[in-house]
N, CA, C and O atoms as a Maestro MAE file, in Angstrom:
{
 s_m_m2io_version
 :::
 2.0.0
}

f_m_ct {
 s_m_title
 :::
 protein
 m_atom[328] {
  # First column is atom index #
  i_m_mmod_type
  r_m_x_coord
  r_m_y_coord
  r_m_z_coord
  i_m_residue_number
  s_m_chain_name
  s_m_pdb_residue_name
  s_m_pdb_atom_name
  i_m_atomic_number
  :::
  1 25 278.671 47.323 209.644 1 A "SER " " N  " 7
  2 3 279.655 48.322 209.255 1 A "SER " " CA " 6
  3 2 280.194 49.018 210.506 1 A "SER " " C  " 6
  4 15 279.637 48.899 211.597 1 A "SER " " O  " 8
  5 25 281.255 49.722 210.319 2 A "MET " " N  " 7
  6 3 281.882 50.431 211.428 2 A "MET " " CA " 6
  7 2 280.951 51.520 211.970 2 A "MET " " C  " 6
  8 15 280.895 51.749 213.178 2 A "MET " " O  " 8
  9 25 280.225 52.187 211.073 3 A "TYR " " N  " 7
  10 3 279.286 53.242 211.482 3 A "TYR " " CA " 6
  11 2 278.198 52.678 212.393 3 A "TYR " " C  " 6
  12 15 277.888 53.254 213.436 3 A "TYR " " O  " 8
  13 25 277.626 51.551 211.990 4 A "GLU " " N  " 7
  14 3 276.564 50.936 212.789 4 A "GLU " " CA " 6
  15 2 277.079 50.489 214.153 4 A "GLU " " C  " 6
  16 15 276.395 50.654 215.163 4 A "GLU " " O  " 8
  17 25 278.270 49.930 214.182 5 A "THR " " N  " 7
  18 3 278.873 49.496 215.440 5 A "THR " " CA " 6
  19 2 279.108 50.695 216.349 5 A "THR " " C  " 6
  20 15 278.811 50.654 217.543 5 A "THR " " O  " 8
  21 25 279.638 51.750 215.774 6 A "LEU " " N  " 7
  22 3 279.884 52.971 216.539 6 A "LEU " " CA " 6
  23 2 278.579 53.543 217.073 6 A "LEU " " C  " 6
  24 15 278.519 53.977 218.224 6 A "LEU " " O  " 8
  25 25 277.544 53.550 216.258 7 A "MET " " N  " 7
  26 3 276.243 54.064 216.688 7 A "MET " " CA " 6
  27 2 275.660 53.211 217.816 7 A "MET " " C  " 6
  28 15 275.055 53.743 218.747 7 A "MET " " O  " 8
  29 25 275.839 51.896 217.735 8 A "GLU " " N  " 7
  30 3 275.362 51.020 218.806 8 A "GLU " " CA " 6
  31 2 276.070 51.330 220.118 8 A "GLU " " C  " 6
  32 15 275.451 51.318 221.182 8 A "GLU " " O  " 8
  33 25 277.354 51.605 220.040 9 A "LEU " " N  " 7
  34 3 278.120 51.932 221.243 9 A "LEU " " CA " 6
  35 2 277.734 53.300 221.806 9 A "LEU " " C  " 6
  36 15 277.707 53.493 223.021 9 A "LEU " " O  " 8
  37 25 277.442 54.229 220.928 10 A "MET " " N  " 7
  38 3 277.154 55.605 221.331 10 A "MET " " CA " 6
  39 2 275.695 55.827 221.716 10 A "MET " " C  " 6
  40 15 275.381 56.814 222.382 10 A "MET " " O  " 8
  41 25 274.811 54.941 221.317 11 A "GLU " " N  " 7
  42 3 273.373 55.119 221.542 11 A "GLU " " CA " 6
  43 2 273.027 55.433 222.999 11 A "GLU " " C  " 6
  44 15 272.285 56.385 223.239 11 A "GLU " " O  " 8
  45 25 273.526 54.681 223.978 12 A "PRO " " N  " 7
  46 3 273.177 55.008 225.369 12 A "PRO " " CA " 6
  47 2 273.632 56.415 225.774 12 A "PRO " " C  " 6
  48 15 272.907 57.122 226.473 12 A "PRO " " O  " 8
  49 25 274.813 56.815 225.342 13 A "GLN " " N  " 7
  50 3 275.315 58.152 225.670 13 A "GLN " " CA " 6
  51 2 274.485 59.238 224.995 13 A "GLN " " C  " 6
  52 15 274.227 60.290 225.580 13 A "GLN " " O  " 8
  53 25 274.076 58.976 223.783 14 A "ILE " " N  " 7
  54 3 273.229 59.933 223.063 14 A "ILE " " CA " 6
  55 2 271.894 60.082 223.783 14 A "ILE " " C  " 6
  56 15 271.397 61.195 223.950 14 A "ILE " " O  " 8
  57 25 271.317 58.971 224.207 15 A "GLN " " N  " 7
  58 3 270.036 59.023 224.918 15 A "GLN " " CA " 6
  59 2 270.163 59.767 226.246 15 A "GLN " " C  " 6
  60 15 269.278 60.539 226.617 15 A "GLN " " O  " 8
  61 25 271.263 59.534 226.957 16 A "ILE " " N  " 7
  62 3 271.486 60.245 228.225 16 A "ILE " " CA " 6
  63 2 271.596 61.744 227.971 16 A "ILE " " C  " 6
  64 15 271.003 62.543 228.695 16 A "ILE " " O  " 8
  65 25 272.344 62.123 226.957 17 A "ARG " " N  " 7
  66 3 272.509 63.539 226.629 17 A "ARG " " CA " 6
  67 2 271.171 64.164 226.233 17 A "ARG " " C  " 6
  68 15 270.864 65.282 226.648 17 A "ARG " " O  " 8
  69 25 270.378 63.454 225.437 18 A "GLU " " N  " 7
  70 3 269.061 63.960 225.041 18 A "GLU " " CA " 6
  71 2 268.151 64.123 226.255 18 A "GLU " " C  " 6
  72 15 267.422 65.110 226.359 18 A "GLU " " O  " 8
  73 25 268.190 63.157 227.173 19 A "GLN " " N  " 7
  74 3 267.358 63.227 228.375 19 A "GLN " " CA " 6
  75 2 267.770 64.413 229.245 19 A "GLN " " C  " 6
  76 15 266.915 65.123 229.773 19 A "GLN " " O  " 8
  77 25 269.078 64.628 229.393 20 A "LYS " " N  " 7
  78 3 269.558 65.769 230.180 20 A "LYS " " CA " 6
  79 2 269.092 67.084 229.560 20 A "LYS " " C  " 6
  80 15 268.660 67.993 230.268 20 A "LYS " " O  " 8
  81 25 269.182 67.178 228.242 21 A "SER " " N  " 7
  82 3 268.731 68.391 227.551 21 A "SER " " CA " 6
  83 2 267.236 68.602 227.753 21 A "SER " " C  " 6
  84 15 266.789 69.722 228.002 21 A "SER " " O  " 8
  85 25 266.478 67.538 227.646 22 A "TRP " " N  " 7
  86 3 265.026 67.603 227.829 22 A "TRP " " CA " 6
  87 2 264.695 68.040 229.247 22 A "TRP " " C  " 6
  88 15 263.849 68.908 229.459 22 A "TRP " " O  " 8
  89 25 265.379 67.424 230.227 23 A "ASP " " N  " 7
  90 3 265.144 67.764 231.632 23 A "ASP " " CA " 6
  91 2 265.468 69.230 231.907 23 A "ASP " " C  " 6
  92 15 264.721 69.912 232.608 23 A "ASP " " O  " 8
  93 25 266.573 69.710 231.358 24 A "GLU " " N  " 7
  94 3 266.965 71.107 231.560 24 A "GLU " " CA " 6
  95 2 265.939 72.049 230.933 24 A "GLU " " C  " 6
  96 15 265.600 73.080 231.516 24 A "GLU " " O  " 8
  97 25 265.448 71.698 229.753 25 A "GLY " " N  " 7
  98 3 264.413 72.511 229.111 25 A "GLY " " CA " 6
  99 2 263.144 72.558 229.943 25 A "GLY " " C  " 6
  100 15 262.519 73.610 230.077 25 A "GLY " " O  " 8
  101 25 262.769 71.425 230.497 26 A "GLN " " N  " 7
  102 3 261.586 71.358 231.365 26 A "GLN " " CA " 6
  103 2 261.775 72.250 232.594 26 A "GLN " " C  " 6
  104 15 260.874 73.001 232.968 26 A "GLN " " O  " 8
  105 25 262.946 72.162 233.214 27 A "LYS " " N  " 7
  106 3 263.239 72.943 234.415 27 A "LYS " " CA " 6
  107 2 263.181 74.440 234.111 27 A "LYS " " C  " 6
  108 15 262.588 75.210 234.867 27 A "LYS " " O  " 8
  109 25 263.798 74.845 233.007 28 A "GLN " " N  " 7
  110 3 263.791 76.263 232.634 28 A "GLN " " CA " 6
  111 2 262.375 76.746 232.350 28 A "GLN " " C  " 6
  112 15 262.004 77.853 232.741 28 A "GLN " " O  " 8
  113 25 261.592 75.927 231.676 29 A "GLY " " N  " 7
  114 3 260.203 76.294 231.385 29 A "GLY " " CA " 6
  115 2 259.385 76.451 232.652 29 A "GLY " " C  " 6
  116 15 258.589 77.383 232.768 29 A "GLY " " O  " 8
  117 25 259.573 75.549 233.599 30 A "TRP " " N  " 7
  118 3 258.854 75.611 234.867 30 A "TRP " " CA " 6
  119 2 259.241 76.863 235.636 30 A "TRP " " C  " 6
  120 15 258.377 77.563 236.164 30 A "TRP " " O  " 8
  121 25 260.545 77.152 235.703 31 A "GLU " " N  " 7
  122 3 261.016 78.333 236.432 31 A "GLU " " CA " 6
  123 2 260.478 79.615 235.805 31 A "GLU " " C  " 6
  124 15 260.080 80.540 236.515 31 A "GLU " " O  " 8
  125 25 260.466 79.669 234.484 32 A "GLN " " N  " 7
  126 3 259.948 80.856 233.800 32 A "GLN " " CA " 6
  127 2 258.457 81.022 234.082 32 A "GLN " " C  " 6
  128 15 257.990 82.135 234.321 32 A "GLN " " O  " 8
  129 25 257.716 79.928 234.055 33 A "GLY " " N  " 7
  130 3 256.285 79.990 234.354 33 A "GLY " " CA " 6
  131 2 256.023 80.446 235.778 33 A "GLY " " C  " 6
  132 15 255.109 81.233 236.024 33 A "GLY " " O  " 8
  133 25 256.825 79.950 236.719 34 A "GLN " " N  " 7
  134 3 256.693 80.366 238.117 34 A "GLN " " CA " 6
  135 2 256.927 81.865 238.254 34 A "GLN " " C  " 6
  136 15 256.171 82.562 238.931 34 A "GLN " " O  " 8
  137 25 257.974 82.350 237.610 35 A "LYS " " N  " 7
  138 3 258.319 83.774 237.695 35 A "LYS " " CA " 6
  139 2 257.201 84.631 237.109 35 A "LYS " " C  " 6
  140 15 256.812 85.641 237.695 35 A "LYS " " O  " 8
  141 25 256.692 84.227 235.962 36 A "GLN " " N  " 7
  142 3 255.615 84.988 235.326 36 A "GLN " " CA " 6
  143 2 254.366 84.987 236.193 36 A "GLN " " C  " 6
  144 15 253.685 86.006 236.305 36 A "GLN " " O  " 8
  145 25 254.065 83.856 236.801 37 A "GLY " " N  " 7
  146 3 252.900 83.775 237.678 37 A "GLY " " CA " 6
  147 2 253.054 84.668 238.898 37 A "GLY " " C  " 6
  148 15 252.106 85.338 239.307 37 A "GLY " " O  " 8
  149 25 254.245 84.677 239.478 38 A "TRP " " N  " 7
  150 3 254.504 85.518 240.645 38 A "TRP " " CA " 6
  151 2 254.377 86.992 240.273 38 A "TRP " " C  " 6
  152 15 253.761 87.772 241.000 38 A "TRP " " O  " 8
  153 25 254.967 87.372 239.131 39 A "GLU " " N  " 7
  154 3 254.900 88.769 238.692 39 A "GLU " " CA " 6
  155 2 253.457 89.198 238.442 39 A "GLU " " C  " 6
  156 15 253.067 90.307 238.807 39 A "GLU " " O  " 8
  157 25 252.666 88.327 237.823 40 A "GLN " " N  " 7
  158 3 251.264 88.645 237.554 40 A "GLN " " CA " 6
  159 2 250.491 88.790 238.860 40 A "GLN " " C  " 6
  160 15 249.666 89.693 239.003 40 A "GLN " " O  " 8
  161 25 250.759 87.899 239.812 41 A "GLY " " N  " 7
  162 3 250.097 87.979 241.113 41 A "GLY " " CA " 6
  163 2 250.451 89.252 241.852 41 A "GLY " " C  " 6
  164 15 249.588 89.876 242.469 41 A "GLY " " O  " 8
  165 25 251.718 89.642 241.795 42 A "GLN " " N  " 7
  166 3 252.136 90.877 242.455 42 A "GLN " " CA " 6
  167 2 251.463 92.088 241.804 42 A "GLN " " C  " 6
  168 15 251.004 92.999 242.492 42 A "GLN " " O  " 8
  169 25 251.412 92.084 240.490 43 A "LYS " " N  " 7
  170 3 250.777 93.195 239.773 43 A "LYS " " CA " 6
  171 2 249.312 93.329 240.183 43 A "LYS " " C  " 6
  172 15 248.834 94.436 240.429 43 A "LYS " " O  " 8
  173 25 248.607 92.213 240.256 44 A "GLN " " N  " 7
  174 3 247.200 92.248 240.654 44 A "GLN " " CA " 6
  175 2 247.053 92.722 242.097 44 A "GLN " " C  " 6
  176 15 246.123 93.461 242.419 44 A "GLN " " O  " 8
  177 25 247.965 92.299 242.957 45 A "GLY " " N  " 7
  178 3 247.932 92.741 244.346 45 A "GLY " " CA " 6
  179 2 248.138 94.237 244.473 45 A "GLY " " C  " 6
  180 15 247.455 94.899 245.254 45 A "GLY " " O  " 8
  181 25 249.069 94.766 243.714 46 A "ILE " " N  " 7
  182 3 249.336 96.209 243.740 46 A "ILE " " CA " 6
  183 2 248.127 96.972 243.227 46 A "ILE " " C  " 6
  184 15 247.723 97.975 243.815 46 A "ILE " " O  " 8
  185 25 247.549 96.496 242.130 47 A "GLN " " N  " 7
  186 3 246.367 97.168 241.577 47 A "GLN " " CA " 6
  187 2 245.214 97.143 242.572 47 A "GLN " " C  " 6
  188 15 244.481 98.124 242.699 47 A "GLN " " O  " 8
  189 25 245.051 96.035 243.275 48 A "GLY " " N  " 7
  190 3 244.005 95.942 244.292 48 A "GLY " " CA " 6
  191 2 244.259 96.893 245.450 48 A "GLY " " C  " 6
  192 15 243.328 97.506 245.974 48 A "GLY " " O  " 8
  193 25 245.509 97.015 245.847 49 A "THR " " N  " 7
  194 3 245.875 97.940 246.921 49 A "THR " " CA " 6
  195 2 245.535 99.372 246.536 49 A "THR " " C  " 6
  196 15 244.961 100.117 247.330 49 A "THR " " O  " 8
  197 25 245.890 99.750 245.317 50 A "VAL " " N  " 7
  198 3 245.599 101.107 244.836 50 A "VAL " " CA " 6
  199 2 244.091 101.354 244.858 50 A "VAL " " C  " 6
  200 15 243.629 102.395 245.326 50 A "VAL " " O  " 8
  201 25 243.337 100.389 244.351 51 A "GLU " " N  " 7
  202 3 241.877 100.529 244.289 51 A "GLU " " CA " 6
  203 2 241.272 100.711 245.681 51 A "GLU " " C  " 6
  204 15 240.437 101.593 245.884 51 A "GLU " " O  " 8
  205 25 241.688 99.887 246.632 52 A "VAL " " N  " 7
  206 3 241.145 99.965 247.992 52 A "VAL " " CA " 6
  207 2 241.523 101.283 248.658 52 A "VAL " " C  " 6
  208 15 240.682 101.928 249.284 52 A "VAL " " O  " 8
  209 25 242.777 101.682 248.525 53 A "LEU " " N  " 7
  210 3 243.199 102.940 249.155 53 A "LEU " " CA " 6
  211 2 242.459 104.136 248.555 53 A "LEU " " C  " 6
  212 15 242.126 105.085 249.265 53 A "LEU " " O  " 8
  213 25 242.208 104.087 247.260 54 A "ARG " " N  " 7
  214 3 241.428 105.171 246.632 54 A "ARG " " CA " 6
  215 2 240.000 105.185 247.172 54 A "ARG " " C  " 6
  216 15 239.449 106.248 247.457 54 A "ARG " " O  " 8
  217 25 239.405 103.996 247.313 55 A "GLU " " N  " 7
  218 3 238.040 103.908 247.842 55 A "GLU " " CA " 6
  219 2 237.951 104.489 249.253 55 A "GLU " " C  " 6
  220 15 236.906 105.006 249.648 55 A "GLU " " O  " 8
  221 25 239.031 104.407 250.003 56 A "PHE " " N  " 7
  222 3 239.058 104.961 251.353 56 A "PHE " " CA " 6
  223 2 239.536 106.412 251.381 56 A "PHE " " C  " 6
  224 15 239.799 106.971 252.446 56 A "PHE " " O  " 8
  225 25 239.644 107.014 250.191 57 A "GLY " " N  " 7
  226 3 239.918 108.441 250.103 57 A "GLY " " CA " 6
  227 2 241.366 108.874 250.234 57 A "GLY " " C  " 6
  228 15 241.638 110.051 250.474 57 A "GLY " " O  " 8
  229 25 242.297 107.949 250.081 58 A "HIS " " N  " 7
  230 3 243.712 108.326 250.179 58 A "HIS " " CA " 6
  231 2 244.170 109.045 248.914 58 A "HIS " " C  " 6
  232 15 243.726 108.731 247.810 58 A "HIS " " O  " 8
  233 25 245.057 110.007 249.092 59 A "LYS " " N  " 7
  234 3 245.625 110.772 247.976 59 A "LYS " " CA " 6
  235 2 246.668 109.915 247.258 59 A "LYS " " C  " 6
  236 15 247.232 108.977 247.822 59 A "LYS " " O  " 8
  237 25 246.904 110.276 245.981 60 A "ASP " " N  " 7
  238 3 247.894 109.535 245.201 60 A "ASP " " CA " 6
  239 2 249.267 109.546 245.866 60 A "ASP " " C  " 6
  240 15 249.983 108.546 245.817 60 A "ASP " " O  " 8
  241 25 249.639 110.658 246.483 61 A "SER " " N  " 7
  242 3 250.950 110.732 247.138 61 A "SER " " CA " 6
  243 2 251.038 109.727 248.289 61 A "SER " " C  " 6
  244 15 252.094 109.137 248.518 61 A "SER " " O  " 8
  245 25 249.939 109.532 249.006 62 A "GLU " " N  " 7
  246 3 249.909 108.559 250.101 62 A "GLU " " CA " 6
  247 2 249.951 107.131 249.558 62 A "GLU " " C  " 6
  248 15 250.622 106.255 250.102 62 A "GLU " " O  " 8
  249 25 249.218 106.931 248.477 63 A "ILE " " N  " 7
  250 3 249.184 105.601 247.861 63 A "ILE " " CA " 6
  251 2 250.574 105.241 247.333 63 A "ILE " " C  " 6
  252 15 251.052 104.122 247.521 63 A "ILE " " O  " 8
  253 25 251.206 106.199 246.677 64 A "LYS " " N  " 7
  254 3 252.546 105.956 246.135 64 A "LYS " " CA " 6
  255 2 253.515 105.587 247.260 64 A "LYS " " C  " 6
  256 15 254.297 104.646 247.124 64 A "LYS " " O  " 8
  257 25 253.465 106.320 248.360 65 A "ALA " " N  " 7
  258 3 254.341 106.026 249.505 65 A "ALA " " CA " 6
  259 2 254.069 104.623 250.049 65 A "ALA " " C  " 6
  260 15 255.000 103.905 250.415 65 A "ALA " " O  " 8
  261 25 252.799 104.237 250.100 66 A "ALA " " N  " 7
  262 3 252.439 102.903 250.589 66 A "ALA " " CA " 6
  263 2 252.976 101.813 249.659 66 A "ALA " " C  " 6
  264 15 253.467 100.786 250.125 66 A "ALA " " O  " 8
  265 25 252.883 102.034 248.353 67 A "LEU " " N  " 7
  266 3 253.380 101.049 247.387 67 A "LEU " " CA " 6
  267 2 254.893 100.885 247.500 67 A "LEU " " C  " 6
  268 15 255.416 99.772 247.437 67 A "LEU " " O  " 8
  269 25 255.577 101.997 247.666 68 A "ILE " " N  " 7
  270 3 257.034 101.952 247.798 68 A "ILE " " CA " 6
  271 2 257.424 101.167 249.048 68 A "ILE " " C  " 6
  272 15 258.328 100.333 249.013 68 A "ILE " " O  " 8
  273 25 256.729 101.444 250.149 69 A "LYS " " N  " 7
  274 3 257.039 100.779 251.417 69 A "LYS " " CA " 6
  275 2 256.643 99.299 251.398 69 A "LYS " " C  " 6
  276 15 257.435 98.432 251.768 69 A "LYS " " O  " 8
  277 25 255.423 99.023 250.968 70 A "LYS " " N  " 7
  278 3 254.876 97.660 251.028 70 A "LYS " " CA " 6
  279 2 255.511 96.714 250.003 70 A "LYS " " C  " 6
  280 15 255.825 95.567 250.322 70 A "LYS " " O  " 8
  281 25 255.697 97.201 248.775 71 A "TYR " " N  " 7
  282 3 256.153 96.338 247.688 71 A "TYR " " CA " 6
  283 2 257.597 96.592 247.265 71 A "TYR " " C  " 6
  284 15 258.113 95.902 246.385 71 A "TYR " " O  " 8
  285 25 258.259 97.580 247.885 72 A "GLY " " N  " 7
  286 3 259.652 97.863 247.537 72 A "GLY " " CA " 6
  287 2 259.824 98.424 246.139 72 A "GLY " " C  " 6
  288 15 260.858 98.216 245.505 72 A "GLY " " O  " 8
  289 25 258.806 99.143 245.652 73 A "LEU " " N  " 7
  290 3 258.864 99.703 244.307 73 A "LEU " " CA " 6
  291 2 259.676 100.995 244.292 73 A "LEU " " C  " 6
  292 15 259.809 101.672 245.312 73 A "LEU " " O  " 8
  293 25 260.209 101.320 243.136 74 A "THR " " N  " 7
  294 3 260.822 102.630 242.962 74 A "THR " " CA " 6
  295 2 259.698 103.644 242.794 74 A "THR " " C  " 6
  296 15 258.555 103.275 242.525 74 A "THR " " O  " 8
  297 25 260.025 104.918 242.953 75 A "GLU " " N  " 7
  298 3 259.003 105.954 242.768 75 A "GLU " " CA " 6
  299 2 258.422 105.888 241.364 75 A "GLU " " C  " 6
  300 15 257.214 106.027 241.172 75 A "GLU " " O  " 8
  301 25 259.293 105.675 240.389 76 A "GLU " " N  " 7
  302 3 258.855 105.625 238.986 76 A "GLU " " CA " 6
  303 2 257.883 104.468 238.747 76 A "GLU " " C  " 6
  304 15 256.861 104.641 238.082 76 A "GLU " " O  " 8
  305 25 258.195 103.310 239.281 77 A "THR " " N  " 7
  306 3 257.322 102.147 239.103 77 A "THR " " CA " 6
  307 2 256.003 102.346 239.841 77 A "THR " " C  " 6
  308 15 254.938 102.033 239.309 77 A "THR " " O  " 8
  309 25 256.071 102.865 241.062 78 A "ALA " " N  " 7
  310 3 254.853 103.111 241.841 78 A "ALA " " CA " 6
  311 2 253.946 104.098 241.115 78 A "ALA " " C  " 6
  312 15 252.723 103.954 241.126 78 A "ALA " " O  " 8
  313 25 254.546 105.087 240.493 79 A "GLU " " N  " 7
  314 3 253.793 106.119 239.766 79 A "GLU " " CA " 6
  315 2 252.962 105.497 238.636 79 A "GLU " " C  " 6
  316 15 251.863 105.968 238.342 79 A "GLU " " O  " 8
  317 25 253.478 104.459 238.015 80 A "LYS " " N  " 7
  318 3 252.780 103.817 236.893 80 A "LYS " " CA " 6
  319 2 251.467 103.156 237.320 80 A "LYS " " C  " 6
  320 15 250.569 102.969 236.499 80 A "LYS " " O  " 8
  321 25 251.359 102.808 238.589 81 A "TYR " " N  " 7
  322 3 250.140 102.165 239.088 81 A "TYR " " CA " 6
  323 2 249.055 103.165 239.465 81 A "TYR " " C  " 6
  324 15 247.918 102.774 239.729 81 A "TYR " " O  " 8
  325 25 249.394 104.452 239.493 82 A "LEU " " N  " 7
  326 3 248.419 105.464 239.921 82 A "LEU " " CA " 6
  327 2 247.560 105.943 238.767 82 A "LEU " " C  " 6
  328 15 246.691 106.793 238.956 82 A "LEU " " O  " 8
  :::
 }
 m_bond[327] {
  # First column is bond index #
  i_m_from
  i_m_to
  i_m_order
  :::
  1 1 2 1
  2 2 3 1
  3 3 4 2
  4 3 5 1
  5 5 6 1
  6 6 7 1
  7 7 8 2
  8 7 9 1
  9 9 10 1
  10 10 11 1
  11 11 12 2
  12 11 13 1
  13 13 14 1
  14 14 15 1
  15 15 16 2
  16 15 17 1
  17 17 18 1
  18 18 19 1
  19 19 20 2
  20 19 21 1
  21 21 22 1
  22 22 23 1
  23 23 24 2
  24 23 25 1
  25 25 26 1
  26 26 27 1
  27 27 28 2
  28 27 29 1
  29 29 30 1
  30 30 31 1
  31 31 32 2
  32 31 33 1
  33 33 34 1
  34 34 35 1
  35 35 36 2
  36 35 37 1
  37 37 38 1
  38 38 39 1
  39 39 40 2
  40 39 41 1
  41 41 42 1
  42 42 43 1
  43 43 44 2
  44 43 45 1
  45 45 46 1
  46 46 47 1
  47 47 48 2
  48 47 49 1
  49 49 50 1
  50 50 51 1
  51 51 52 2
  52 51 53 1
  53 53 54 1
  54 54 55 1
  55 55 56 2
  56 55 57 1
  57 57 58 1
  58 58 59 1
  59 59 60 2
  60 59 61 1
  61 61 62 1
  62 62 63 1
  63 63 64 2
  64 63 65 1
  65 65 66 1
  66 66 67 1
  67 67 68 2
  68 67 69 1
  69 69 70 1
  70 70 71 1
  71 71 72 2
  72 71 73 1
  73 73 74 1
  74 74 75 1
  75 75 76 2
  76 75 77 1
  77 77 78 1
  78 78 79 1
  79 79 80 2
  80 79 81 1
  81 81 82 1
  82 82 83 1
  83 83 84 2
  84 83 85 1
  85 85 86 1
  86 86 87 1
  87 87 88 2
  88 87 89 1
  89 89 90 1
  90 90 91 1
  91 91 92 2
  92 91 93 1
  93 93 94 1
  94 94 95 1
  95 95 96 2
  96 95 97 1
  97 97 98 1
  98 98 99 1
  99 99 100 2
  100 99 101 1
  101 101 102 1
  102 102 103 1
  103 103 104 2
  104 103 105 1
  105 105 106 1
  106 106 107 1
  107 107 108 2
  108 107 109 1
  109 109 110 1
  110 110 111 1
  111 111 112 2
  112 111 113 1
  113 113 114 1
  114 114 115 1
  115 115 116 2
  116 115 117 1
  117 117 118 1
  118 118 119 1
  119 119 120 2
  120 119 121 1
  121 121 122 1
  122 122 123 1
  123 123 124 2
  124 123 125 1
  125 125 126 1
  126 126 127 1
  127 127 128 2
  128 127 129 1
  129 129 130 1
  130 130 131 1
  131 131 132 2
  132 131 133 1
  133 133 134 1
  134 134 135 1
  135 135 136 2
  136 135 137 1
  137 137 138 1
  138 138 139 1
  139 139 140 2
  140 139 141 1
  141 141 142 1
  142 142 143 1
  143 143 144 2
  144 143 145 1
  145 145 146 1
  146 146 147 1
  147 147 148 2
  148 147 149 1
  149 149 150 1
  150 150 151 1
  151 151 152 2
  152 151 153 1
  153 153 154 1
  154 154 155 1
  155 155 156 2
  156 155 157 1
  157 157 158 1
  158 158 159 1
  159 159 160 2
  160 159 161 1
  161 161 162 1
  162 162 163 1
  163 163 164 2
  164 163 165 1
  165 165 166 1
  166 166 167 1
  167 167 168 2
  168 167 169 1
  169 169 170 1
  170 170 171 1
  171 171 172 2
  172 171 173 1
  173 173 174 1
  174 174 175 1
  175 175 176 2
  176 175 177 1
  177 177 178 1
  178 178 179 1
  179 179 180 2
  180 179 181 1
  181 181 182 1
  182 182 183 1
  183 183 184 2
  184 183 185 1
  185 185 186 1
  186 186 187 1
  187 187 188 2
  188 187 189 1
  189 189 190 1
  190 190 191 1
  191 191 192 2
  192 191 193 1
  193 193 194 1
  194 194 195 1
  195 195 196 2
  196 195 197 1
  197 197 198 1
  198 198 199 1
  199 199 200 2
  200 199 201 1
  201 201 202 1
  202 202 203 1
  203 203 204 2
  204 203 205 1
  205 205 206 1
  206 206 207 1
  207 207 208 2
  208 207 209 1
  209 209 210 1
  210 210 211 1
  211 211 212 2
  212 211 213 1
  213 213 214 1
  214 214 215 1
  215 215 216 2
  216 215 217 1
  217 217 218 1
  218 218 219 1
  219 219 220 2
  220 219 221 1
  221 221 222 1
  222 222 223 1
  223 223 224 2
  224 223 225 1
  225 225 226 1
  226 226 227 1
  227 227 228 2
  228 227 229 1
  229 229 230 1
  230 230 231 1
  231 231 232 2
  232 231 233 1
  233 233 234 1
  234 234 235 1
  235 235 236 2
  236 235 237 1
  237 237 238 1
  238 238 239 1
  239 239 240 2
  240 239 241 1
  241 241 242 1
  242 242 243 1
  243 243 244 2
  244 243 245 1
  245 245 246 1
  246 246 247 1
  247 247 248 2
  248 247 249 1
  249 249 250 1
  250 250 251 1
  251 251 252 2
  252 251 253 1
  253 253 254 1
  254 254 255 1
  255 255 256 2
  256 255 257 1
  257 257 258 1
  258 258 259 1
  259 259 260 2
  260 259 261 1
  261 261 262 1
  262 262 263 1
  263 263 264 2
  264 263 265 1
  265 265 266 1
  266 266 267 1
  267 267 268 2
  268 267 269 1
  269 269 270 1
  270 270 271 1
  271 271 272 2
  272 271 273 1
  273 273 274 1
  274 274 275 1
  275 275 276 2
  276 275 277 1
  277 277 278 1
  278 278 279 1
  279 279 280 2
  280 279 281 1
  281 281 282 1
  282 282 283 1
  283 283 284 2
  284 283 285 1
  285 285 286 1
  286 286 287 1
  287 287 288 2
  288 287 289 1
  289 289 290 1
  290 290 291 1
  291 291 292 2
  292 291 293 1
  293 293 294 1
  294 294 295 1
  295 295 296 2
  296 295 297 1
  297 297 298 1
  298 298 299 1
  299 299 300 2
  300 299 301 1
  301 301 302 1
  302 302 303 1
  303 303 304 2
  304 303 305 1
  305 305 306 1
  306 306 307 1
  307 307 308 2
  308 307 309 1
  309 309 310 1
  310 310 311 1
  311 311 312 2
  312 311 313 1
  313 313 314 1
  314 314 315 1
  315 315 316 2
  316 315 317 1
  317 317 318 1
  318 318 319 1
  319 319 320 2
  320 319 321 1
  321 321 322 1
  322 322 323 1
  323 323 324 2
  324 323 325 1
  325 325 326 1
  326 326 327 1
  327 327 328 2
  :::
 }
}
C-alpha cells in the first residue's frame, strides 16, 4: 500500500530523528547531573569552611566575610550558612 511504501521511505529519517532526540536528552541529563554535583560539592565545602573557622574561634562576621570573598556569595546567602 501507499502507506507502507511511505513508511519504508521515511523509516531512516524517523530513526535519525529519534536518535537525535535521545542523544539530546542524554546530554541534558548529564549536564544537569554535573551541575547538581558541583552545587552539592560547593555546599559541602562552604559548610566545612564554616565549621573549621568556628573551631579556630572566628566570629560569625569574620566567617561571613570569608565566605563572601572565597566563594563569591552574597551577604544573604553567606548568612544562611552561619
